[in-house]
MDAnalysis code that builds the backbone (N, CA, C; Angstrom):
import MDAnalysis as mda
import numpy as np

u = mda.Universe.empty(540, n_residues=180, atom_resindex=np.repeat(np.arange(180), 3), trajectory=True)
u.add_TopologyAttr("name", ["N", "CA", "C"] * 180)
u.add_TopologyAttr("resid", np.arange(1, 181))
u.add_TopologyAttr("resname", ["MET", "LEU", "VAL", "ASP", "GLY", "ASP", "ASP", "LYS", "LEU", "ALA", "ASN", "ASP", "PRO", "THR", "ILE", "PHE", "ASP", "ARG", "TYR", "ASN", "GLN", "MET", "TYR", "HIS", "ASP", "GLY", "TYR", "GLN", "PHE", "THR", "TYR", "GLY", "SER", "CYS", "HIS", "SER", "GLU", "ALA", "ASP", "ARG", "ILE", "ASP", "LEU", "ILE", "ALA", "GLN", "ASP", "TYR", "PRO", "GLN", "HIS", "VAL", "LYS", "ASP", "GLN", "ARG", "THR", "TYR", "ARG", "GLN", "HIS", "ARG", "PHE", "ALA", "TRP", "ASN", "MET", "PRO", "TYR", "THR", "HIS", "LEU", "ARG", "THR", "PHE", "SER", "SER", "GLU", "LEU", "ALA", "ARG", "GLN", "ILE", "THR", "GLN", "HIS", "ASP", "LEU", "LEU", "VAL", "ASP", "GLY", "ASN", "TRP", "PRO", "LYS", "ALA", "GLY", "GLY", "ASP", "GLY", "ALA", "LEU", "PHE", "TYR", "ALA", "LEU", "ILE", "GLU", "LYS", "ALA", "ASP", "PRO", "GLN", "ARG", "ILE", "LYS", "ALA", "VAL", "LYS", "ASP", "VAL", "HIS", "TYR", "ILE", "TYR", "ASN", "ASP", "LEU", "ASN", "PRO", "ILE", "ASN", "ASP", "TYR", "LYS", "VAL", "ASN", "GLY", "GLU", "GLU", "GLN", "THR", "GLN", "THR", "ALA", "GLU", "LYS", "ILE", "LEU", "ALA", "LYS", "VAL", "TYR", "ARG", "ASP", "TRP", "GLU", "THR", "ASP", "ARG", "LYS", "SER", "THR", "ARG", "LEU", "ASN", "SER", "SER", "HIS", "SER", "ALA", "LYS", "SER", "ARG", "MET", "PRO", "SER", "SER", "ALA"])
u.atoms.positions = np.array([
    [-3.369, 1.882, 49.837],
    [-3.391, 2.720, 51.016],
    [-4.540, 3.707, 50.848],
    [-5.464, 3.698, 51.801],
    [-6.622, 4.584, 51.730],
    [-6.466, 5.737, 52.714],
    [-6.540, 6.958, 52.193],
    [-6.472, 8.158, 53.017],
    [-7.651, 9.040, 52.622],
    [-8.512, 9.364, 53.586],
    [-9.628, 10.268, 53.315],
    [-9.094, 11.641, 52.935],
    [-9.851, 12.354, 52.119],
    [-9.416, 13.640, 51.592],
    [-9.153, 14.698, 52.637],
    [-9.796, 14.608, 53.803],
    [-9.576, 15.625, 54.830],
    [-8.624, 15.157, 55.933],
    [-8.088, 13.956, 55.795],
    [-7.149, 13.414, 56.774],
    [-5.732, 13.478, 56.212],
    [-4.768, 12.988, 56.980],
    [-3.384, 12.988, 56.496],
    [-2.598, 11.878, 57.184],
    [-1.509, 11.518, 56.552],
    [-0.587, 10.564, 57.159],
    [0.220, 11.291, 58.222],
    [0.633, 10.551, 59.244],
    [1.493, 11.121, 60.279],
    [2.829, 11.510, 59.647],
    [3.471, 12.486, 60.236],
    [4.762, 12.952, 59.735],
    [5.834, 11.936, 60.124],
    [5.979, 10.919, 59.287],
    [6.928, 9.838, 59.545],
    [7.565, 9.447, 58.217],
    [8.816, 9.798, 58.008],
    [9.449, 9.513, 56.714],
    [9.650, 8.022, 56.440],
    [9.427, 7.157, 57.439],
    [9.632, 5.718, 57.232],
    [8.333, 4.959, 56.959],
    [7.204, 5.654, 56.909],
    [5.913, 4.964, 56.809],
    [5.828, 4.051, 55.582],
    [6.279, 4.520, 54.433],
    [6.172, 3.697, 53.228],
    [7.106, 2.492, 53.292],
    [8.284, 2.684, 53.877],
    [9.194, 1.555, 54.068],
    [8.561, 0.503, 54.978],
    [7.902, 0.950, 56.048],
    [7.264, 0.018, 56.982],
    [6.170, -0.795, 56.297],
    [5.307, -0.107, 55.556],
    [4.210, -0.821, 54.892],
    [4.724, -1.707, 53.759],
    [5.704, -1.227, 53.023],
    [6.301, -2.084, 51.982],
    [6.867, -3.353, 52.594],
    [7.486, -3.252, 53.764],
    [8.034, -4.431, 54.430],
    [6.922, -5.397, 54.846],
    [5.796, -4.860, 55.329],
    [4.667, -5.727, 55.707],
    [4.197, -6.551, 54.511],
    [4.106, -5.907, 53.359],
    [3.640, -6.624, 52.171],
    [4.726, -7.550, 51.636],
    [5.974, -7.166, 51.791],
    [7.076, -8.066, 51.434],
    [7.048, -9.316, 52.322],
    [6.629, -9.139, 53.579],
    [6.519, -10.254, 54.524],
    [5.291, -11.117, 54.276],
    [4.435, -10.721, 53.311],
    [3.308, -11.561, 52.936],
    [1.927, -11.098, 53.354],
    [1.824, -9.969, 54.028],
    [0.495, -9.503, 54.417],
    [-0.309, -9.089, 53.195],
    [-1.632, -9.298, 53.270],
    [-2.546, -8.897, 52.198],
    [-3.365, -7.680, 52.597],
    [-3.585, -7.518, 53.895],
    [-4.516, -6.498, 54.371],
    [-4.071, -5.998, 55.737],
    [-4.091, -4.680, 55.911],
    [-3.816, -4.098, 57.220],
    [-4.894, -3.078, 57.557],
    [-5.165, -2.973, 58.823],
    [-5.980, -1.877, 59.334],
    [-5.232, -1.335, 60.526],
    [-5.379, -0.043, 60.776],
    [-4.443, 0.530, 61.713],
    [-5.025, 1.436, 62.757],
    [-4.127, 2.186, 63.328],
    [-4.419, 3.092, 64.421],
    [-4.310, 4.527, 63.919],
    [-5.038, 5.411, 64.569],
    [-4.983, 6.808, 64.147],
    [-5.038, 7.717, 65.368],
    [-4.752, 8.973, 65.123],
    [-4.858, 9.989, 66.161],
    [-6.081, 10.844, 65.850],
    [-6.987, 10.953, 66.807],
    [-8.169, 11.790, 66.666],
    [-7.808, 13.221, 67.031],
    [-7.975, 14.138, 66.081],
    [-7.673, 15.543, 66.367],
    [-8.695, 16.142, 67.325],
    [-9.962, 15.741, 67.230],
    [-11.002, 16.294, 68.104],
    [-10.812, 15.854, 69.555],
    [-10.567, 14.572, 69.751],
    [-10.437, 14.038, 71.112],
    [-9.002, 14.086, 71.640],
    [-8.054, 14.336, 70.717],
    [-6.631, 14.398, 71.066],
    [-6.161, 13.099, 71.732],
    [-6.625, 11.983, 71.160],
    [-6.212, 10.669, 71.666],
    [-5.876, 9.762, 70.486],
    [-5.102, 8.759, 70.782],
    [-4.813, 7.734, 69.786],
    [-5.863, 6.642, 69.876],
    [-6.371, 6.221, 68.738],
    [-7.318, 5.110, 68.646],
    [-6.534, 3.930, 68.100],
    [-6.305, 2.949, 68.933],
    [-5.418, 1.836, 68.592],
    [-6.225, 0.667, 68.049],
    [-5.800, 0.168, 66.901],
    [-6.475, -0.957, 66.248],
    [-6.490, -2.174, 67.165],
    [-7.564, -2.931, 67.082],
    [-7.735, -4.125, 67.899],
    [-7.606, -5.366, 67.029],
    [-6.968, -6.391, 67.557],
    [-6.865, -7.661, 66.849],
    [-8.175, -8.422, 66.973],
    [-8.545, -9.101, 65.905],
    [-9.678, -10.008, 65.981],
    [-9.235, -11.288, 66.682],
    [-10.118, -11.889, 67.474],
    [-9.792, -13.203, 68.045],
    [-9.581, -14.222, 66.925],
    [-8.754, -15.221, 67.177],
    [-8.428, -16.207, 66.152],
    [-9.665, -16.928, 65.623],
    [-10.634, -17.261, 66.500],
    [-11.824, -17.976, 66.019],
    [-12.647, -17.122, 65.051],
    [-12.644, -15.815, 65.232],
    [-13.350, -14.913, 64.309],
    [-12.636, -14.923, 62.965],
    [-11.315, -14.869, 62.998],
    [-10.538, -14.897, 61.755],
    [-10.732, -16.228, 61.031],
    [-10.674, -17.334, 61.779],
    [-10.816, -18.658, 61.162],
    [-12.178, -18.837, 60.491],
    [-13.226, -18.312, 61.133],
    [-14.585, -18.470, 60.602],
    [-15.009, -17.294, 59.720],
    [-14.176, -16.272, 59.684],
    [-14.449, -15.051, 58.920],
    [-15.787, -14.430, 59.306],
    [-16.017, -14.369, 60.607],
    [-17.242, -13.773, 61.138],
    [-16.955, -12.362, 61.644],
    [-16.228, -11.611, 60.854],
    [-15.810, -10.264, 61.230],
    [-16.996, -9.340, 61.475],
    [-18.012, -9.442, 60.660],
    [-19.165, -8.536, 60.790],
    [-19.952, -8.786, 62.074],
    [-19.914, -9.993, 62.576],
    [-20.684, -10.327, 63.776],
    [-19.932, -10.007, 65.074],
    [-18.617, -9.875, 64.986],
    [-17.831, -9.633, 66.190],
    [-17.902, -8.152, 66.568],
    [-18.118, -7.879, 67.865],
    [-18.199, -6.495, 68.326],
    [-17.047, -6.188, 69.280],
    [-16.435, -5.050, 69.035],
    [-15.396, -4.534, 69.910],
    [-16.002, -3.442, 70.779],
    [-15.209, -2.870, 71.658],
    [-15.692, -1.866, 72.610],
    [-16.434, -0.710, 71.927],
    [-15.880, -0.178, 70.836],
    [-16.573, 0.934, 70.180],
    [-17.262, 0.484, 68.900],
    [-17.555, -0.798, 68.814],
    [-18.302, -1.421, 67.715],
    [-17.517, -1.480, 66.415],
    [-16.335, -0.942, 66.382],
    [-15.512, -0.996, 65.176],
    [-14.124, -1.488, 65.568],
    [-13.614, -2.472, 64.850],
    [-12.284, -2.982, 65.152],
    [-11.202, -2.134, 64.514],
    [-11.609, -1.354, 63.548],
    [-10.624, -0.739, 62.691],
    [-10.747, 0.771, 62.745],
    [-9.654, 1.378, 62.516],
    [-9.645, 2.799, 62.226],
    [-8.725, 2.941, 61.030],
    [-8.355, 4.116, 60.746],
    [-7.435, 4.347, 59.644],
    [-6.028, 4.052, 60.130],
    [-5.173, 3.640, 59.443],
    [-4.906, 3.541, 58.032],
    [-5.272, 2.133, 57.552],
    [-5.904, 2.037, 56.405],
    [-6.237, 0.737, 55.825],
    [-5.456, 0.565, 54.534],
    [-4.827, -0.600, 54.397],
    [-4.063, -0.891, 53.181],
    [-4.376, -2.309, 52.733],
    [-4.158, -2.556, 51.457],
    [-4.415, -3.892, 50.923],
    [-3.590, -4.106, 49.670],
    [-3.351, -5.363, 49.377],
    [-2.548, -5.723, 48.210],
    [-3.387, -5.624, 46.943],
    [-2.713, -5.466, 45.819],
    [-3.425, -5.451, 44.539],
    [-4.068, -6.808, 44.277],
    [-3.428, -7.864, 44.751],
    [-3.979, -9.218, 44.638],
    [-5.374, -9.274, 45.269],
    [-5.531, -8.652, 46.428],
    [-6.818, -8.627, 47.117],
    [-7.794, -7.681, 46.415],
    [-7.305, -6.543, 45.971],
    [-8.168, -5.562, 45.301],
    [-8.823, -6.152, 44.059],
    [-8.105, -7.000, 43.341],
    [-8.665, -7.604, 42.128],
    [-9.818, -8.558, 42.423],
    [-9.971, -8.954, 43.658],
    [-11.060, -9.861, 44.028],
    [-12.359, -9.126, 44.374],
    [-12.296, -7.823, 44.512],
    [-13.474, -7.044, 44.896],
    [-14.424, -6.932, 43.711],
    [-15.702, -7.183, 43.990],
    [-16.730, -7.074, 42.964],
    [-17.676, -5.921, 43.296],
    [-18.446, -5.534, 42.342],
    [-19.449, -4.499, 42.561],
    [-20.410, -4.950, 43.661],
    [-20.761, -6.217, 43.646],
    [-21.665, -6.760, 44.668],
    [-21.126, -6.514, 46.077],
    [-19.822, -6.614, 46.240],
    [-19.207, -6.417, 47.548],
    [-19.434, -5.005, 48.088],
    [-19.533, -4.034, 47.209],
    [-19.554, -2.629, 47.609],
    [-20.947, -2.022, 47.692],
    [-21.913, -2.635, 47.033],
    [-23.269, -2.097, 47.041],
    [-23.967, -2.401, 48.365],
    [-24.833, -1.487, 48.767],
    [-25.653, -1.668, 49.961],
    [-27.104, -1.555, 49.506],
    [-27.842, -2.627, 49.684],
    [-29.217, -2.708, 49.175],
    [-29.287, -2.411, 47.677],
    [-28.269, -2.852, 46.946],
    [-28.245, -2.685, 45.501],
    [-27.828, -1.314, 45.020],
    [-27.447, -0.425, 45.933],
    [-27.063, 0.939, 45.571],
    [-25.695, 1.288, 46.150],
    [-25.061, 2.287, 45.512],
    [-23.813, 2.800, 46.075],
    [-24.159, 3.612, 47.308],
    [-23.514, 3.350, 48.443],
    [-23.820, 4.107, 49.659],
    [-23.413, 5.570, 49.520],
    [-24.211, 6.452, 50.097],
    [-23.921, 7.887, 50.042],
    [-23.098, 8.340, 51.238],
    [-23.080, 7.542, 52.290],
    [-22.281, 7.852, 53.489],
    [-21.857, 6.535, 54.127],
    [-20.629, 6.482, 54.590],
    [-20.152, 5.299, 55.300],
    [-19.860, 4.093, 54.433],
    [-19.681, 4.287, 53.155],
    [-19.438, 3.174, 52.246],
    [-18.098, 2.498, 52.417],
    [-17.163, 3.149, 53.116],
    [-15.855, 2.527, 53.310],
    [-15.955, 1.262, 54.157],
    [-17.003, 1.131, 54.945],
    [-17.208, -0.088, 55.722],
    [-17.419, -1.298, 54.827],
    [-18.151, -1.102, 53.714],
    [-18.371, -2.207, 52.768],
    [-17.049, -2.676, 52.183],
    [-16.187, -1.743, 51.847],
    [-14.878, -2.098, 51.309],
    [-14.037, -2.804, 52.368],
    [-14.049, -2.276, 53.596],
    [-13.280, -2.897, 54.675],
    [-13.667, -4.363, 54.840],
    [-14.955, -4.639, 54.995],
    [-15.379, -6.018, 55.248],
    [-15.167, -6.914, 54.030],
    [-15.387, -6.394, 52.839],
    [-15.144, -7.208, 51.639],
    [-13.672, -7.626, 51.569],
    [-12.782, -6.700, 51.862],
    [-11.348, -7.000, 51.803],
    [-10.919, -7.974, 52.894],
    [-11.340, -7.718, 54.120],
    [-10.878, -8.573, 55.217],
    [-11.459, -9.981, 55.095],
    [-12.675, -10.096, 54.585],
    [-13.288, -11.417, 54.412],
    [-12.612, -12.221, 53.305],
    [-12.100, -11.543, 52.316],
    [-11.424, -12.236, 51.213],
    [-9.957, -12.542, 51.527],
    [-9.392, -11.834, 52.497],
    [-7.978, -12.022, 52.839],
    [-7.763, -13.337, 53.585],
    [-6.595, -13.903, 53.391],
    [-6.167, -15.058, 54.172],
    [-6.051, -14.591, 55.626],
    [-6.751, -15.238, 56.563],
    [-6.723, -14.780, 57.961],
    [-5.321, -14.656, 58.554],
    [-4.376, -15.434, 58.063],
    [-3.007, -15.360, 58.574],
    [-2.215, -14.210, 57.948],
    [-2.832, -13.539, 56.979],
    [-2.131, -12.463, 56.271],
    [-2.794, -11.102, 56.506],
    [-3.448, -10.979, 57.680],
    [-4.111, -9.745, 58.105],
    [-3.343, -9.199, 59.302],
    [-3.128, -7.894, 59.322],
    [-2.368, -7.306, 60.429],
    [-3.087, -6.070, 60.966],
    [-3.270, -6.030, 62.286],
    [-3.738, -4.831, 62.981],
    [-2.487, -4.050, 63.373],
    [-2.287, -2.898, 62.775],
    [-1.088, -2.087, 63.017],
    [-1.348, -1.183, 64.214],
    [-0.549, -1.356, 65.248],
    [-0.745, -0.612, 66.504],
    [-0.101, 0.777, 66.491],
    [0.899, 0.978, 65.638],
    [1.546, 2.287, 65.556],
    [0.613, 3.280, 64.864],
    [0.648, 4.519, 65.326],
    [-0.192, 5.571, 64.744],
    [0.519, 6.156, 63.536],
    [-0.086, 5.958, 62.360],
    [0.471, 6.483, 61.107],
    [-0.505, 7.414, 60.404],
    [-1.600, 7.748, 61.058],
    [-2.696, 8.453, 60.397],
    [-3.272, 9.491, 61.350],
    [-3.551, 10.671, 60.826],
    [-4.186, 11.740, 61.597],
    [-5.618, 11.885, 61.079],
    [-6.560, 11.590, 61.949],
    [-7.987, 11.628, 61.606],
    [-8.535, 13.018, 61.918],
    [-8.950, 13.739, 60.885],
    [-9.432, 15.106, 61.026],
    [-10.922, 15.104, 61.366],
    [-11.238, 14.685, 62.571],
    [-12.636, 14.676, 62.985],
    [-13.096, 16.047, 63.474],
    [-12.262, 17.061, 63.290],
    [-12.665, 18.446, 63.550],
    [-13.368, 19.065, 62.337],
    [-13.229, 18.444, 61.194],
    [-13.809, 18.961, 59.960],
    [-15.332, 19.088, 60.112],
    [-15.896, 20.280, 59.912],
    [-17.341, 20.464, 60.101],
    [-18.197, 19.746, 59.054],
    [-17.604, 19.332, 57.931],
    [-18.402, 18.614, 56.922],
    [-18.064, 17.125, 56.894],
    [-17.550, 16.617, 58.000],
    [-17.293, 15.195, 58.158],
    [-18.610, 14.438, 57.960],
    [-18.559, 13.285, 57.302],
    [-19.775, 12.520, 57.035],
    [-20.590, 12.241, 58.295],
    [-19.944, 11.890, 59.386],
    [-20.725, 11.555, 60.576],
    [-21.390, 12.781, 61.193],
    [-20.913, 13.986, 60.836],
    [-21.557, 15.213, 61.319],
    [-22.686, 15.641, 60.392],
    [-22.473, 15.520, 59.096],
    [-23.451, 15.974, 58.105],
    [-24.486, 14.893, 57.796],
    [-24.038, 13.666, 57.677],
    [-24.914, 12.552, 57.295],
    [-24.900, 11.447, 58.344],
    [-24.889, 11.824, 59.601],
    [-24.744, 10.863, 60.689],
    [-25.778, 9.757, 60.678],
    [-27.035, 10.112, 60.496],
    [-28.096, 9.095, 60.501],
    [-27.939, 8.131, 59.330],
    [-27.659, 8.681, 58.155],
    [-27.466, 7.824, 56.976],
    [-26.222, 6.947, 57.128],
    [-25.182, 7.502, 57.699],
    [-23.969, 6.722, 57.917],
    [-24.237, 5.567, 58.882],
    [-24.990, 5.817, 59.926],
    [-25.336, 4.765, 60.893],
    [-26.183, 3.688, 60.236],
    [-27.160, 4.086, 59.433],
    [-28.005, 3.107, 58.735],
    [-27.179, 2.273, 57.758],
    [-26.271, 2.917, 57.044],
    [-25.399, 2.187, 56.116],
    [-24.540, 1.182, 56.873],
    [-23.968, 1.606, 57.977],
    [-23.129, 0.715, 58.783],
    [-23.920, -0.494, 59.263],
    [-25.143, -0.278, 59.711],
    [-25.985, -1.385, 60.181],
    [-26.269, -2.370, 59.053],
    [-26.531, -1.868, 57.861],
    [-26.803, -2.746, 56.715],
    [-25.552, -3.510, 56.304],
    [-24.413, -2.850, 56.350],
    [-23.149, -3.509, 56.006],
    [-22.850, -4.630, 57.001],
    [-23.053, -4.347, 58.274],
    [-22.799, -5.365, 59.298],
    [-23.781, -6.535, 59.195],
    [-24.984, -6.281, 58.720],
    [-25.992, -7.337, 58.611],
    [-25.793, -8.208, 57.376],
    [-25.019, -7.724, 56.427],
    [-24.781, -8.489, 55.200],
    [-24.035, -9.778, 55.530],
    [-24.484, -10.862, 54.982],
    [-23.889, -12.163, 55.285],
    [-22.714, -12.412, 54.356],
    [-21.580, -12.777, 54.956],
    [-20.403, -13.111, 54.153],
    [-20.601, -14.467, 53.513],
    [-20.248, -14.533, 52.269],
    [-20.107, -15.835, 51.622],
    [-19.012, -15.686, 50.590],
    [-18.373, -16.766, 50.308],
    [-17.274, -16.735, 49.353],
    [-17.863, -16.659, 47.949],
    [-17.592, -15.578, 47.274],
    [-18.142, -15.351, 45.932],
    [-17.231, -15.924, 44.860],
    [-16.345, -16.822, 45.239],
    [-15.364, -17.392, 44.310],
    [-16.024, -17.949, 43.054],
    [-17.181, -18.577, 43.199],
    [-17.808, -19.239, 42.048],
    [-18.237, -18.262, 40.962],
    [-18.675, -17.054, 41.359],
    [-19.090, -16.115, 40.315],
    [-18.175, -14.908, 40.217],
    [-17.016, -14.971, 40.855],
    [-16.081, -13.842, 40.848],
    [-15.628, -13.486, 39.437],
    [-15.376, -14.497, 38.608],
    [-14.871, -14.217, 37.258],
    [-15.867, -13.414, 36.437],
    [-17.145, -13.640, 36.635],
    [-18.133, -12.936, 35.832],
    [-18.498, -11.572, 36.396],
    [-18.174, -11.303, 37.669],
    [-18.584, -10.033, 38.258],
    [-17.426, -9.145, 38.681],
    [-16.199, -9.584, 38.480],
    [-15.042, -8.782, 38.881],
    [-15.068, -7.444, 38.156],
    [-14.746, -6.399, 38.882],
    [-14.671, -5.071, 38.275],
    [-13.349, -4.961, 37.529],
    [-13.411, -4.962, 36.229],
    [-12.204, -4.799, 35.428],
    [-12.578, -4.162, 34.103],
    [-11.628, -4.053, 33.231],
    [-11.862, -3.337, 31.977],
    [-12.885, -4.029, 31.085],
    [-13.120, -5.310, 31.276],
    [-14.093, -6.002, 30.438],
    [-15.494, -5.968, 31.038],
    [-15.654, -5.359, 32.201],
    [-16.935, -5.320, 32.887],
    [-17.528, -3.921, 32.719],
    [-18.698, -3.839, 32.176],
    [-19.333, -2.526, 32.067],
    [-20.457, -2.446, 33.081],
    [-20.254, -1.643, 34.097],
    [-21.249, -1.507, 35.152],
    [-22.309, -0.490, 34.718],
    [-23.554, -0.715, 35.144],
    [-24.634, 0.209, 34.804],
    [-24.573, 1.466, 35.676],
    [-24.089, 1.317, 36.880],
    [-23.906, 2.472, 37.739],
    [-22.426, 2.556, 38.092],
    [-22.015, 3.707, 38.560],
    [-20.617, 3.822, 38.940],
    [-20.513, 4.435, 40.309],
    [-19.402, 4.133, 40.971],
    [-19.189, 4.607, 42.321],
    [-18.980, 6.108, 42.287],
    [-19.699, 6.834, 43.163],
    [-19.477, 8.288, 43.227],
    [-18.081, 8.593, 43.751],
    [-17.575, 9.751, 43.376],
    [-16.214, 10.108, 43.771],
    [-16.080, 10.272, 45.273],
    [-17.198, 10.494, 45.984],
    [-17.133, 10.681, 47.421],
    [-17.104, 9.393, 48.197],
    [-17.240, 8.233, 47.515],
    [-17.271, 6.952, 48.224],
    [-15.893, 6.528, 48.654],
])
């Protein structure tokens, strides 16, 4: 479960039970809906068309606001173990703004298309009023990062996953900054 440091989960005592049930039902990856504090509206997650899921062309598909997902994003440990450093780097470097997009696409592309869920209920409060929000402070860099992430071509890295998986036996030369 990914929660940005300036955001929060909705006040719902059943949220963990709901997500635990989704994973018990076999889901590997969820992306969800959130409430924008600045706009005072709910941003509801959109489902990908089946042909996009079947072909895993998530990066090429465009929704109304160019993003299919908002917060809350969750994923299974099974899926997390498949993420490699290559999946997260942008032009060979750790992104300084907007790097969560690289993680989103890496996870959804590796997930079984039948085990992905767009959660329509609002479980997340997006603090877009924060004056040091990345899109306010680093808007241009965030946009450039997003464009590069979307342009990256998906391919199944299964063949070299064992040698590049991020785990205790892998010593990376660079490390992800705490702000990523």
